[in-house]
Backbone of each chain as nested JSON, in Angstrom:
{
  "chains": [
    {"id": "A", "residues": [
      {"number": 1, "name": "UNK", "atoms": {"N": [-9.842, -49.773, -76.847], "CA": [-9.92, -48.374, -76.426], "C": [-11.309, -48.217, -76.055]}},
      {"number": 2, "name": "UNK", "atoms": {"N": [-12.234, -48.609, -76.708], "CA": [-13.654, -48.271, -76.578], "C": [-14.251, -48.847, -75.324]}},
      {"number": 3, "name": "UNK", "atoms": {"N": [-13.757, -50.038, -75.145], "CA": [-14.207, -50.786, -74.01], "C": [-13.445, -50.027, -72.681]}},
      {"number": 4, "name": "UNK", "atoms": {"N": [-12.368, -49.659, -72.745], "CA": [-11.726, -48.816, -71.752], "C": [-12.588, -47.571, -71.348]}},
      {"number": 5, "name": "UNK", "atoms": {"N": [-13.134, -46.835, -72.163], "CA": [-13.878, -45.6, -72.105], "C": [-15.23, -45.901, -71.534]}},
      {"number": 6, "name": "UNK", "atoms": {"N": [-15.769, -46.912, -72.046], "CA": [-17.108, -47.193, -71.57], "C": [-16.965, -47.853, -69.975]}},
      {"number": 7, "name": "UNK", "atoms": {"N": [-15.924, -48.569, -69.704], "CA": [-15.727, -48.879, -68.173], "C": [-15.367, -47.57, -67.32]}},
      {"number": 8, "name": "UNK", "atoms": {"N": [-14.76, -46.792, -67.861], "CA": [-14.617, -45.26, -67.134], "C": [-15.694, -44.555, -67.047]}},
      {"number": 9, "name": "UNK", "atoms": {"N": [-16.664, -44.589, -67.885], "CA": [-17.978, -43.903, -68.07], "C": [-18.922, -44.527, -66.86]}},
      {"number": 10, "name": "UNK", "atoms": {"N": [-18.959, -45.873, -67.004], "CA": [-19.793, -46.545, -65.961], "C": [-19.14, -46.367, -64.505]}},
      {"number": 11, "name": "UNK", "atoms": {"N": [-17.922, -46.4, -64.406], "CA": [-17.328, -46.021, -62.85], "C": [-17.808, -44.704, -62.399]}},
      {"number": 12, "name": "UNK", "atoms": {"N": [-17.798, -43.517, -63.538], "CA": [-17.922, -42.415, -63.199], "C": [-19.44, -42.068, -62.813]}},
      {"number": 13, "name": "UNK", "atoms": {"N": [-20.246, -42.756, -63.399], "CA": [-21.71, -42.787, -63.392], "C": [-22.165, -43.333, -62.083]}},
      {"number": 14, "name": "UNK", "atoms": {"N": [-21.378, -44.362, -61.446], "CA": [-21.659, -44.938, -60.467], "C": [-21.28, -44.102, -59.064]}},
      {"number": 15, "name": "UNK", "atoms": {"N": [-20.203, -43.486, -59.489], "CA": [-19.554, -42.592, -58.241], "C": [-20.387, -41.237, -57.928]}},
      {"number": 16, "name": "UNK", "atoms": {"N": [-21.063, -40.877, -59.264], "CA": [-21.443, -39.596, -59.093], "C": [-23.041, -39.55, -58.947]}},
      {"number": 17, "name": "UNK", "atoms": {"N": [-23.675, -40.747, -58.55], "CA": [-24.967, -40.869, -58.258], "C": [-25.33, -40.024, -57.0]}},
      {"number": 18, "name": "UNK", "atoms": {"N": [-26.459, -39.217, -57.329], "CA": [-26.725, -38.282, -56.181], "C": [-27.619, -39.276, -55.188]}},
      {"number": 19, "name": "UNK", "atoms": {"N": [-27.02, -39.342, -53.735], "CA": [-27.867, -40.096, -52.824], "C": [-29.141, -39.551, -52.7]}},
      {"number": 20, "name": "UNK", "atoms": {"N": [-30.21, -40.489, -52.812], "CA": [-31.655, -39.957, -52.557], "C": [-31.886, -40.094, -51.428]}},
      {"number": 21, "name": "UNK", "atoms": {"N": [-32.851, -39.181, -50.85], "CA": [-33.255, -39.011, -49.405], "C": [-34.526, -40.036, -49.27]}},
      {"number": 22, "name": "UNK", "atoms": {"N": [-34.228, -41.146, -48.476], "CA": [-35.264, -42.119, -48.418], "C": [-36.017, -42.028, -47.125]}},
      {"number": 23, "name": "UNK", "atoms": {"N": [-37.317, -42.231, -47.221], "CA": [-38.152, -42.099, -46.081], "C": [-37.947, -43.15, -45.133]}},
      {"number": 24, "name": "UNK", "atoms": {"N": [-37.55, -42.861, -43.935], "CA": [-37.316, -43.926, -43.049], "C": [-37.149, -43.231, -41.64]}},
      {"number": 25, "name": "UNK", "atoms": {"N": [-37.405, -44.101, -40.62], "CA": [-36.973, -43.508, -39.172], "C": [-35.402, -43.438, -38.979]}},
      {"number": 26, "name": "UNK", "atoms": {"N": [-34.783, -42.435, -38.671], "CA": [-33.366, -42.247, -38.673], "C": [-32.855, -42.728, -37.328]}},
      {"number": 27, "name": "UNK", "atoms": {"N": [-33.536, -42.067, -36.326], "CA": [-33.017, -42.296, -35.024], "C": [-34.32, -42.066, -33.925]}},
      {"number": 28, "name": "UNK", "atoms": {"N": [-33.858, -42.944, -32.846], "CA": [-35.156, -42.695, -31.801], "C": [-34.149, -42.5, -30.628]}},
      {"number": 29, "name": "UNK", "atoms": {"N": [-34.552, -41.755, -29.667], "CA": [-33.831, -41.353, -28.478], "C": [-35.102, -41.34, -27.158]}},
      {"number": 30, "name": "UNK", "atoms": {"N": [-34.688, -42.163, -26.085], "CA": [-35.761, -42.277, -25.201], "C": [-35.101, -41.702, -23.917]}},
      {"number": 31, "name": "UNK", "atoms": {"N": [-35.83, -41.06, -23.257], "CA": [-35.25, -40.635, -21.723], "C": [-36.234, -41.488, -20.667]}},
      {"number": 32, "name": "UNK", "atoms": {"N": [-35.299, -42.37, -19.879], "CA": [-35.947, -43.411, -19.228], "C": [-35.691, -43.287, -17.69]}},
      {"number": 33, "name": "UNK", "atoms": {"N": [-36.488, -43.54, -16.721], "CA": [-36.613, -43.41, -15.322], "C": [-36.388, -44.923, -14.782]}},
      {"number": 34, "name": "UNK", "atoms": {"N": [-35.717, -44.997, -13.79], "CA": [-35.612, -46.423, -13.048], "C": [-34.671, -47.324, -13.423]}},
      {"number": 35, "name": "UNK", "atoms": {"N": [-33.646, -46.748, -14.292], "CA": [-32.493, -47.698, -14.872], "C": [-31.428, -47.683, -13.893]}},
      {"number": 36, "name": "UNK", "atoms": {"N": [-30.868, -48.826, -13.592], "CA": [-29.85, -49.183, -12.733], "C": [-28.652, -49.816, -13.3]}}
    ]},
    {"id": "B", "residues": [
      {"number": 1, "name": "UNK", "atoms": {"N": [-32.362, -54.374, -20.503], "CA": [-33.109, -53.374, -21.279], "C": [-32.318, -53.447, -22.715]}},
      {"number": 2, "name": "UNK", "atoms": {"N": [-31.139, -53.237, -22.689], "CA": [-30.299, -53.149, -24.012], "C": [-30.725, -54.493, -24.894]}},
      {"number": 3, "name": "UNK", "atoms": {"N": [-30.716, -55.613, -24.278], "CA": [-30.907, -56.855, -25.061], "C": [-32.555, -56.766, -25.281]}},
      {"number": 4, "name": "UNK", "atoms": {"N": [-33.366, -56.309, -24.563], "CA": [-34.782, -56.425, -25.072], "C": [-35.103, -55.56, -26.251]}},
      {"number": 5, "name": "UNK", "atoms": {"N": [-34.139, -54.395, -26.17], "CA": [-34.429, -53.434, -27.269], "C": [-33.747, -53.955, -28.613]}},
      {"number": 6, "name": "UNK", "atoms": {"N": [-32.719, -54.515, -28.273], "CA": [-31.909, -55.144, -29.681], "C": [-32.639, -56.291, -30.267]}},
      {"number": 7, "name": "UNK", "atoms": {"N": [-33.4, -56.698, -29.465], "CA": [-34.185, -57.977, -30.346], "C": [-35.419, -57.75, -31.169]}},
      {"number": 8, "name": "UNK", "atoms": {"N": [-35.412, -56.228, -30.844], "CA": [-36.757, -55.779, -31.605], "C": [-36.5, -55.634, -33.189]}},
      {"number": 9, "name": "UNK", "atoms": {"N": [-37.382, -56.041, -34.078], "CA": [-37.125, -55.939, -35.336], "C": [-36.823, -54.515, -36.096]}},
      {"number": 10, "name": "UNK", "atoms": {"N": [-35.802, -54.483, -36.847], "CA": [-35.333, -53.189, -37.433], "C": [-34.359, -52.343, -36.576]}},
      {"number": 11, "name": "UNK", "atoms": {"N": [-33.875, -52.914, -35.408], "CA": [-33.014, -52.097, -34.612], "C": [-31.697, -52.577, -35.051]}},
      {"number": 12, "name": "UNK", "atoms": {"N": [-30.731, -51.563, -35.311], "CA": [-29.293, -51.894, -35.505], "C": [-28.373, -51.835, -34.243]}},
      {"number": 13, "name": "UNK", "atoms": {"N": [-28.698, -50.797, -33.441], "CA": [-27.807, -50.632, -32.297], "C": [-28.685, -49.969, -31.163]}},
      {"number": 14, "name": "UNK", "atoms": {"N": [-28.03, -50.238, -29.989], "CA": [-28.886, -49.53, -29.047], "C": [-27.735, -49.034, -28.131]}},
      {"number": 15, "name": "UNK", "atoms": {"N": [-27.829, -47.691, -27.791], "CA": [-26.578, -46.963, -26.684], "C": [-27.318, -46.766, -25.457]}},
      {"number": 16, "name": "UNK", "atoms": {"N": [-26.822, -47.149, -24.391], "CA": [-27.528, -46.678, -23.092], "C": [-26.478, -45.83, -22.357]}},
      {"number": 17, "name": "UNK", "atoms": {"N": [-27.219, -44.85, -21.809], "CA": [-26.235, -43.999, -20.929], "C": [-27.032, -43.79, -19.559]}},
      {"number": 18, "name": "UNK", "atoms": {"N": [-26.279, -44.541, -18.573], "CA": [-26.818, -44.743, -17.251], "C": [-26.791, -43.193, -16.655]}},
      {"number": 19, "name": "UNK", "atoms": {"N": [-25.756, -42.464, -16.775], "CA": [-25.453, -41.233, -16.131], "C": [-26.738, -40.358, -16.373]}},
      {"number": 20, "name": "UNK", "atoms": {"N": [-27.046, -40.142, -17.615], "CA": [-28.432, -39.027, -17.867], "C": [-29.593, -39.829, -18.349]}},
      {"number": 21, "name": "UNK", "atoms": {"N": [-29.614, -41.041, -17.978], "CA": [-30.848, -42.014, -18.53], "C": [-31.351, -41.788, -19.907]}},
      {"number": 22, "name": "UNK", "atoms": {"N": [-30.34, -41.875, -20.749], "CA": [-30.811, -41.761, -22.134], "C": [-30.553, -43.027, -22.882]}},
      {"number": 23, "name": "UNK", "atoms": {"N": [-31.347, -43.317, -23.793], "CA": [-31.392, -44.722, -24.604], "C": [-31.302, -44.199, -25.795]}},
      {"number": 24, "name": "UNK", "atoms": {"N": [-30.494, -44.601, -26.861], "CA": [-30.392, -44.066, -28.299], "C": [-30.48, -45.246, -29.136]}},
      {"number": 25, "name": "UNK", "atoms": {"N": [-31.484, -45.333, -29.949], "CA": [-31.633, -46.297, -30.798], "C": [-31.409, -46.121, -32.245]}},
      {"number": 26, "name": "UNK", "atoms": {"N": [-30.517, -46.922, -32.934], "CA": [-30.326, -46.686, -34.351], "C": [-30.858, -47.735, -35.135]}},
      {"number": 27, "name": "UNK", "atoms": {"N": [-31.872, -47.256, -36.066], "CA": [-32.443, -48.439, -36.906], "C": [-31.441, -48.903, -37.925]}},
      {"number": 28, "name": "UNK", "atoms": {"N": [-31.783, -50.263, -38.315], "CA": [-31.125, -50.465, -39.694], "C": [-31.47, -49.89, -40.824]}},
      {"number": 29, "name": "UNK", "atoms": {"N": [-30.439, -49.735, -41.958], "CA": [-30.68, -49.028, -42.903], "C": [-31.966, -49.199, -43.71]}},
      {"number": 30, "name": "UNK", "atoms": {"N": [-32.255, -50.602, -43.937], "CA": [-33.339, -51.067, -44.659], "C": [-34.549, -51.783, -43.819]}},
      {"number": 31, "name": "UNK", "atoms": {"N": [-34.326, -51.461, -42.652], "CA": [-35.26, -52.137, -41.506], "C": [-36.443, -51.12, -41.076]}},
      {"number": 32, "name": "UNK", "atoms": {"N": [-37.541, -51.602, -40.777], "CA": [-38.759, -50.684, -40.23], "C": [-38.662, -51.037, -38.714]}},
      {"number": 33, "name": "UNK", "atoms": {"N": [-38.695, -49.757, -38.107], "CA": [-38.584, -49.828, -36.682], "C": [-40.131, -49.189, -36.164]}},
      {"number": 34, "name": "UNK", "atoms": {"N": [-40.519, -49.738, -35.24], "CA": [-41.776, -49.45, -34.622], "C": [-41.672, -48.932, -33.101]}},
      {"number": 35, "name": "UNK", "atoms": {"N": [-41.849, -47.603, -32.907], "CA": [-41.663, -46.953, -31.833], "C": [-42.456, -47.492, -30.674]}},
      {"number": 36, "name": "UNK", "atoms": {"N": [-43.75, -47.78, -30.936], "CA": [-44.704, -48.337, -29.904], "C": [-44.189, -49.645, -29.453]}},
      {"number": 37, "name": "UNK", "atoms": {"N": [-43.334, -50.277, -30.105], "CA": [-42.917, -51.5, -29.708], "C": [-41.538, -51.421, -28.979]}},
      {"number": 38, "name": "UNK", "atoms": {"N": [-40.844, -50.517, -29.301], "CA": [-39.723, -50.093, -28.332], "C": [-40.233, -49.511, -27.047]}},
      {"number": 39, "name": "UNK", "atoms": {"N": [-41.263, -48.798, -27.007], "CA": [-41.963, -48.261, -25.666], "C": [-42.225, -49.635, -24.933]}},
      {"number": 40, "name": "UNK", "atoms": {"N": [-43.003, -50.583, -25.506], "CA": [-43.336, -51.824, -24.918], "C": [-42.317, -52.656, -24.187]}},
      {"number": 41, "name": "UNK", "atoms": {"N": [-41.177, -52.898, -25.164], "CA": [-39.981, -53.494, -24.697], "C": [-39.394, -52.934, -23.547]}},
      {"number": 42, "name": "UNK", "atoms": {"N": [-39.37, -51.622, -23.662], "CA": [-38.722, -50.798, -22.477], "C": [-39.467, -51.126, -21.268]}},
      {"number": 43, "name": "UNK", "atoms": {"N": [-40.729, -50.882, -21.216], "CA": [-41.451, -51.186, -20.127], "C": [-41.4, -52.601, -19.461]}},
      {"number": 44, "name": "UNK", "atoms": {"N": [-41.478, -53.536, -20.623], "CA": [-41.354, -54.906, -20.213], "C": [-40.047, -55.358, -19.543]}},
      {"number": 45, "name": "UNK", "atoms": {"N": [-38.962, -54.521, -19.743], "CA": [-37.933, -54.913, -19.154], "C": [-37.714, -54.043, -17.902]}},
      {"number": 46, "name": "UNK", "atoms": {"N": [-38.746, -53.462, -17.2], "CA": [-38.922, -52.887, -15.939], "C": [-38.515, -51.396, -15.91]}},
      {"number": 47, "name": "UNK", "atoms": {"N": [-38.392, -50.727, -17.027], "CA": [-37.939, -49.401, -16.837], "C": [-38.815, -48.485, -17.309]}},
      {"number": 48, "name": "UNK", "atoms": {"N": [-38.982, -47.289, -16.841], "CA": [-40.258, -46.215, -17.225], "C": [-39.815, -45.363, -18.152]}},
      {"number": 49, "name": "UNK", "atoms": {"N": [-40.351, -45.12, -19.342], "CA": [-40.007, -44.205, -20.477], "C": [-40.792, -42.739, -19.913]}},
      {"number": 50, "name": "UNK", "atoms": {"N": [-39.849, -41.925, -19.948], "CA": [-40.376, -40.399, -19.685], "C": [-40.619, -39.667, -20.838]}},
      {"number": 51, "name": "UNK", "atoms": {"N": [-39.819, -39.917, -22.043], "CA": [-40.045, -39.32, -23.264], "C": [-39.225, -39.953, -24.333]}},
      {"number": 52, "name": "UNK", "atoms": {"N": [-40.086, -39.906, -25.431], "CA": [-39.381, -40.587, -26.675], "C": [-39.558, -39.705, -27.79]}},
      {"number": 53, "name": "UNK", "atoms": {"N": [-38.232, -39.463, -28.332], "CA": [-38.202, -38.6, -29.519], "C": [-37.672, -39.449, -30.676]}},
      {"number": 54, "name": "UNK", "atoms": {"N": [-37.864, -38.782, -31.821], "CA": [-37.511, -39.559, -32.888], "C": [-37.146, -38.678, -34.167]}},
      {"number": 55, "name": "UNK", "atoms": {"N": [-36.201, -39.04, -34.998], "CA": [-35.955, -38.004, -36.155], "C": [-36.215, -39.037, -37.518]}},
      {"number": 56, "name": "UNK", "atoms": {"N": [-37.045, -38.39, -38.212], "CA": [-37.692, -39.376, -39.357], "C": [-37.616, -38.541, -40.506]}},
      {"number": 57, "name": "UNK", "atoms": {"N": [-37.606, -39.251, -41.763], "CA": [-37.745, -38.667, -43.065], "C": [-38.901, -39.382, -43.677]}},
      {"number": 58, "name": "UNK", "atoms": {"N": [-39.777, -38.401, -44.353], "CA": [-40.886, -38.974, -44.639], "C": [-41.725, -38.045, -45.44]}},
      {"number": 59, "name": "UNK", "atoms": {"N": [-43.106, -38.49, -46.048], "CA": [-43.857, -37.529, -46.735], "C": [-44.862, -36.887, -45.865]}},
      {"number": 60, "name": "UNK", "atoms": {"N": [-45.397, -35.585, -46.244], "CA": [-46.592, -35.298, -45.259], "C": [-47.804, -35.353, -46.216]}},
      {"number": 61, "name": "UNK", "atoms": {"N": [-48.742, -35.877, -45.452], "CA": [-50.142, -36.542, -46.005], "C": [-51.227, -35.747, -45.137]}},
      {"number": 62, "name": "UNK", "atoms": {"N": [-52.458, -35.717, -45.604], "CA": [-53.719, -35.483, -44.976], "C": [-54.604, -36.329, -44.9]}},
      {"number": 63, "name": "UNK", "atoms": {"N": [-55.109, -36.748, -43.857], "CA": [-56.123, -37.678, -43.804], "C": [-57.511, -37.172, -43.904]}},
      {"number": 64, "name": "UNK", "atoms": {"N": [-58.633, -38.075, -44.042], "CA": [-60.089, -37.393, -44.462], "C": [-60.501, -36.581, -43.154]}},
      {"number": 65, "name": "UNK", "atoms": {"N": [-59.998, -36.711, -42.182], "CA": [-60.265, -35.824, -40.989], "C": [-59.617, -34.507, -40.923]}},
      {"number": 66, "name": "UNK", "atoms": {"N": [-58.625, -34.307, -42.062], "CA": [-58.074, -33.151, -41.971], "C": [-56.638, -33.108, -41.169]}},
      {"number": 67, "name": "UNK", "atoms": {"N": [-56.177, -34.374, -40.574], "CA": [-54.934, -34.414, -39.772], "C": [-53.745, -34.454, -40.69]}},
      {"number": 68, "name": "UNK", "atoms": {"N": [-52.899, -33.655, -40.404], "CA": [-51.595, -33.88, -41.052], "C": [-50.93, -35.292, -40.442]}},
      {"number": 69, "name": "UNK", "atoms": {"N": [-50.158, -35.969, -41.379], "CA": [-49.323, -37.151, -40.932], "C": [-47.882, -37.189, -41.617]}},
      {"number": 70, "name": "UNK", "atoms": {"N": [-47.114, -37.732, -41.109], "CA": [-45.869, -38.104, -41.463], "C": [-45.57, -39.592, -42.078]}},
      {"number": 71, "name": "UNK", "atoms": {"N": [-45.736, -39.913, -43.424], "CA": [-45.781, -41.168, -43.838], "C": [-44.277, -41.636, -44.101]}},
      {"number": 72, "name": "UNK", "atoms": {"N": [-43.672, -42.518, -43.213], "CA": [-42.483, -42.969, -43.477], "C": [-42.322, -44.178, -44.135]}},
      {"number": 73, "name": "UNK", "atoms": {"N": [-43.194, -45.057, -44.476], "CA": [-43.471, -46.166, -44.956], "C": [-44.614, -46.27, -45.394]}},
      {"number": 74, "name": "UNK", "atoms": {"N": [-45.173, -47.109, -46.832], "CA": [-46.358, -47.087, -47.06], "C": [-47.553, -47.783, -46.112]}},
      {"number": 75, "name": "UNK", "atoms": {"N": [-46.898, -48.318, -44.976], "CA": [-47.617, -48.954, -43.882], "C": [-47.36, -48.399, -42.59]}},
      {"number": 76, "name": "UNK", "atoms": {"N": [-46.66, -47.376, -42.555], "CA": [-46.408, -46.683, -41.448], "C": [-46.336, -45.231, -41.29]}},
      {"number": 77, "name": "UNK", "atoms": {"N": [-47.111, -44.565, -40.646], "CA": [-47.192, -43.187, -40.796], "C": [-47.591, -42.684, -38.938]}},
      {"number": 78, "name": "UNK", "atoms": {"N": [-47.297, -41.419, -38.828], "CA": [-47.616, -40.822, -37.61], "C": [-48.415, -39.491, -37.674]}},
      {"number": 79, "name": "UNK", "atoms": {"N": [-49.61, -39.508, -36.867], "CA": [-50.455, -38.379, -36.947], "C": [-49.687, -37.185, -36.461]}},
      {"number": 80, "name": "UNK", "atoms": {"N": [-49.543, -35.88, -36.975], "CA": [-48.723, -34.833, -36.457], "C": [-49.654, -33.888, -35.54]}},
      {"number": 81, "name": "UNK", "atoms": {"N": [-49.131, -33.731, -34.19], "CA": [-49.907, -32.647, -33.547], "C": [-49.847, -31.241, -34.008]}},
      {"number": 82, "name": "UNK", "atoms": {"N": [-50.809, -30.675, -33.959], "CA": [-50.709, -29.276, -34.723], "C": [-49.961, -28.548, -33.84]}},
      {"number": 83, "name": "UNK", "atoms": {"N": [-48.92, -27.537, -34.459], "CA": [-48.121, -26.578, -33.763], "C": [-47.767, -25.496, -34.868]}},
      {"number": 84, "name": "UNK", "atoms": {"N": [-46.939, -24.576, -34.249], "CA": [-46.539, -23.518, -35.249], "C": [-45.619, -24.319, -36.323]}},
      {"number": 85, "name": "UNK", "atoms": {"N": [-44.934, -25.075, -35.947], "CA": [-43.924, -25.859, -37.104], "C": [-44.859, -26.681, -38.088]}},
      {"number": 86, "name": "UNK", "atoms": {"N": [-45.9, -27.277, -37.647], "CA": [-46.679, -28.315, -38.272], "C": [-47.298, -27.503, -39.569]}},
      {"number": 87, "name": "UNK", "atoms": {"N": [-47.71, -26.327, -39.155], "CA": [-48.447, -25.381, -40.142], "C": [-47.35, -25.038, -41.203]}},
      {"number": 88, "name": "UNK", "atoms": {"N": [-46.163, -24.9, -41.14], "CA": [-45.195, -24.74, -42.089], "C": [-44.912, -25.824, -42.96]}},
      {"number": 89, "name": "UNK", "atoms": {"N": [-45.506, -27.108, -42.548], "CA": [-45.373, -28.21, -43.592], "C": [-46.77, -28.353, -44.421]}},
      {"number": 90, "name": "UNK", "atoms": {"N": [-47.813, -27.73, -44.148], "CA": [-49.079, -27.679, -44.717], "C": [-48.8, -27.657, -46.174]}},
      {"number": 91, "name": "UNK", "atoms": {"N": [-48.06, -26.857, -46.939], "CA": [-47.912, -26.736, -48.209], "C": [-47.254, -27.91, -48.935]}},
      {"number": 92, "name": "UNK", "atoms": {"N": [-46.56, -28.917, -48.049], "CA": [-46.052, -30.073, -48.718], "C": [-47.058, -31.11, -48.696]}},
      {"number": 93, "name": "UNK", "atoms": {"N": [-48.179, -30.993, -48.32], "CA": [-49.251, -32.235, -48.276], "C": [-49.337, -32.609, -49.744]}},
      {"number": 94, "name": "UNK", "atoms": {"N": [-49.268, -33.937, -49.768], "CA": [-49.487, -34.774, -51.071], "C": [-48.588, -34.29, -52.211]}},
      {"number": 95, "name": "UNK", "atoms": {"N": [-47.438, -33.313, -51.814], "CA": [-46.579, -32.924, -52.896], "C": [-45.483, -33.824, -53.407]}},
      {"number": 96, "name": "UNK", "atoms": {"N": [-45.517, -35.012, -52.451], "CA": [-44.346, -35.843, -52.747], "C": [-43.164, -35.398, -52.182]}},
      {"number": 97, "name": "UNK", "atoms": {"N": [-43.029, -34.374, -51.769], "CA": [-41.637, -33.988, -51.089], "C": [-41.392, -34.699, -49.946]}},
      {"number": 98, "name": "UNK", "atoms": {"N": [-40.051, -35.146, -49.713], "CA": [-39.613, -35.797, -48.561], "C": [-39.054, -34.811, -47.782]}},
      {"number": 99, "name": "UNK", "atoms": {"N": [-39.267, -34.943, -46.295], "CA": [-38.845, -33.932, -45.441], "C": [-38.344, -34.702, -43.987]}},
      {"number": 100, "name": "UNK", "atoms": {"N": [-37.393, -34.145, -43.586], "CA": [-36.765, -34.675, -42.182], "C": [-37.174, -33.868, -41.136]}},
      {"number": 101, "name": "UNK", "atoms": {"N": [-37.723, -34.54, -40.244], "CA": [-38.153, -33.819, -38.898], "C": [-37.649, -34.548, -37.775]}},
      {"number": 102, "name": "UNK", "atoms": {"N": [-37.36, -33.531, -36.606], "CA": [-37.287, -34.151, -35.355], "C": [-38.52, -33.978, -34.419]}},
      {"number": 103, "name": "UNK", "atoms": {"N": [-39.183, -34.928, -33.681], "CA": [-40.385, -34.525, -32.967], "C": [-40.429, -35.844, -31.817]}},
      {"number": 104, "name": "UNK", "atoms": {"N": [-41.299, -35.117, -30.864], "CA": [-41.655, -36.053, -29.726], "C": [-42.766, -36.867, -29.865]}},
      {"number": 105, "name": "UNK", "atoms": {"N": [-42.624, -38.188, -29.731], "CA": [-43.839, -39.259, -30.013], "C": [-44.46, -39.535, -28.795]}},
      {"number": 106, "name": "UNK", "atoms": {"N": [-43.718, -39.381, -27.653], "CA": [-44.253, -39.956, -26.406], "C": [-43.845, -38.949, -25.138]}},
      {"number": 107, "name": "UNK", "atoms": {"N": [-44.652, -38.573, -24.352], "CA": [-44.109, -37.807, -23.1], "C": [-44.901, -38.38, -21.913]}},
      {"number": 108, "name": "UNK", "atoms": {"N": [-44.444, -38.849, -20.849], "CA": [-44.931, -39.452, -19.707], "C": [-45.918, -38.607, -19.348]}},
      {"number": 109, "name": "UNK", "atoms": {"N": [-47.505, -38.798, -19.232], "CA": [-48.315, -37.97, -18.758], "C": [-48.186, -37.859, -17.073]}},
      {"number": 110, "name": "UNK", "atoms": {"N": [-48.506, -36.693, -16.551], "CA": [-48.633, -36.466, -15.166], "C": [-49.978, -37.161, -14.534]}},
      {"number": 111, "name": "UNK", "atoms": {"N": [-49.741, -37.708, -13.316], "CA": [-50.846, -37.859, -12.371], "C": [-51.891, -38.985, -13.114]}},
      {"number": 112, "name": "UNK", "atoms": {"N": [-53.222, -38.428, -13.074], "CA": [-54.276, -39.364, -13.373], "C": [-54.43, -39.448, -14.783]}},
      {"number": 113, "name": "UNK", "atoms": {"N": [-53.923, -38.599, -15.62], "CA": [-54.077, -38.737, -17.192], "C": [-53.372, -39.998, -17.749]}},
      {"number": 114, "name": "UNK", "atoms": {"N": [-52.459, -40.743, -16.7], "CA": [-51.436, -41.637, -17.226], "C": [-52.19, -42.808, -17.798]}},
      {"number": 115, "name": "UNK", "atoms": {"N": [-53.232, -43.542, -17.311], "CA": [-53.719, -44.574, -17.824], "C": [-54.29, -44.446, -19.288]}},
      {"number": 116, "name": "UNK", "atoms": {"N": [-55.15, -43.352, -19.513], "CA": [-55.842, -43.021, -20.584], "C": [-54.743, -42.732, -21.767]}},
      {"number": 117, "name": "UNK", "atoms": {"N": [-53.768, -41.986, -21.456], "CA": [-52.735, -41.769, -22.493], "C": [-51.858, -42.906, -22.911]}},
      {"number": 118, "name": "UNK", "atoms": {"N": [-51.81, -43.896, -21.934], "CA": [-50.943, -45.249, -22.289], "C": [-51.529, -45.958, -23.502]}},
      {"number": 119, "name": "UNK", "atoms": {"N": [-52.984, -45.919, -23.709], "CA": [-53.383, -46.696, -24.729], "C": [-53.645, -45.905, -25.811]}},
      {"number": 120, "name": "UNK", "atoms": {"N": [-53.43, -44.62, -25.989], "CA": [-53.669, -43.628, -27.029], "C": [-52.427, -43.838, -28.109]}},
      {"number": 121, "name": "UNK", "atoms": {"N": [-52.924, -43.728, -29.431], "CA": [-51.927, -43.847, -30.505], "C": [-50.758, -42.545, -30.328]}},
      {"number": 122, "name": "UNK", "atoms": {"N": [-49.756, -43.136, -30.83], "CA": [-48.468, -42.111, -30.667], "C": [-48.683, -40.928, -31.61]}},
      {"number": 123, "name": "UNK", "atoms": {"N": [-48.744, -39.789, -31.16], "CA": [-48.774, -38.703, -31.926], "C": [-47.266, -37.985, -32.01]}},
      {"number": 124, "name": "UNK", "atoms": {"N": [-47.147, -37.324, -33.29], "CA": [-45.819, -36.739, -33.452], "C": [-45.779, -35.197, -33.194]}},
      {"number": 125, "name": "UNK", "atoms": {"N": [-45.14, -34.628, -32.161], "CA": [-45.276, -33.088, -31.931], "C": [-43.674, -32.87, -32.528]}},
      {"number": 126, "name": "UNK", "atoms": {"N": [-44.054, -31.897, -33.561], "CA": [-42.694, -31.582, -34.418], "C": [-42.005, -30.519, -33.662]}},
      {"number": 127, "name": "UNK", "atoms": {"N": [-40.708, -30.876, -33.579], "CA": [-39.654, -30.052, -32.719], "C": [-38.828, -29.238, -33.453]}},
      {"number": 128, "name": "UNK", "atoms": {"N": [-38.538, -29.731, -34.625], "CA": [-37.76, -29.269, -35.522], "C": [-37.83, -29.702, -37.16]}},
      {"number": 129, "name": "UNK", "atoms": {"N": [-37.855, -28.951, -37.802], "CA": [-37.865, -29.349, -39.428], "C": [-36.489, -29.042, -39.968]}},
      {"number": 130, "name": "UNK", "atoms": {"N": [-35.98, -30.114, -40.442], "CA": [-34.532, -30.272, -40.815], "C": [-34.189, -29.741, -42.126]}},
      {"number": 131, "name": "UNK", "atoms": {"N": [-33.432, -28.948, -42.382], "CA": [-33.157, -28.306, -43.899], "C": [-31.9, -29.497, -44.24]}},
      {"number": 132, "name": "UNK", "atoms": {"N": [-32.618, -29.941, -45.705], "CA": [-31.273, -30.828, -46.331], "C": [-31.266, -30.502, -47.721]}}
    ]}
  ]
}
């Protein structure tokens, strides 16, 4: 029983981890000329 | 051009729209993309870039000359061109707060300025500070 509770607690912890905003370039957009 | 760009490190996907002349580059989740390399790769493929915008998340820093910069990686940062929106970022300097901004990194200069501007480092003109 204890093992089951521990597994559930672990699962809940994984699900509810708040995603951290990571520093990175997310998107790049270019306007180009002369493309065929 | 699409193949040229997809070969660049850190690039996950490239979408090209022939109709409106737009190229969208999606970086890899954990990769490091280098906008200057994207510009070069595009030019090398025989296409001229009129404008390059990017959306990035990073920390606001200030260098010894008093310039604000957006640090996206410990070894990658962009000097911010001063405007009304950049003034609003001043309180975040060295606070460690992570902010997401959309900005213009390159715009094709007109006429004679073209050569001088081509070799200049890319500066970030903030167009939007995103609320997250």
